[in-house]
Each structure stands twice: as structure tokens, then as C-alpha cells.
Residue, then its C-alpha position, 0 to 999 in steps of 0.5 A: x462484494x465482501x467488505x475486505x475486497x471492496x476496502x482493498x479496492x477502494x485503497x488501491x484506486x485512491x488518487x487523493x495525493x496525485x498532484x503532489x507525486x512524482x510518480x503516478x499513485x500506487x497504494x500498496x497494502x497487505x492486511x489479514x482479518x486475523x491480524x491483531x496489530x496494524x502497521x502503517x508505513x508512508x512513502x515506500x521507495x521506488x522498489x515497492x512502487x515497482x513491484x507493488x509488494x509491501x516491505x520489499x525494500x530495505x525497510x522490510x529487512x529491518 
């Protein structure tokens, strides 16, 4: 398994904050090995939680 696939699998299966969330944990990530910067967001809204698509809400329009 490549490091990228393993990392995505580990992130997407994380439940560290399960007890503090009103919905089940659903880490949403998007990255590329050719990226030169990293943008980290916190607490996406319900729209992103449902779609699983990063920045699929008002924050993606700014």
C-alpha cells in the first residue's frame, strides 16, 4: 500500500473526537503529492459533512 493511500485511510478512519461531536466523525481531506502549500480547515459544516467534498460550502466561495 502506498504511503498516500495509507495516510488517507488513517485520516478517514479517525474517531478521536467521537464523544465530542453531535454527528459521527467524518474527516474530509483532499491533497496531492505535487502541492506546495497546505491548507487546514477545522469543523466543516453540515453540507461538507454530508457531501464529503472539501470546501463544498460557503467557505469554498471565499
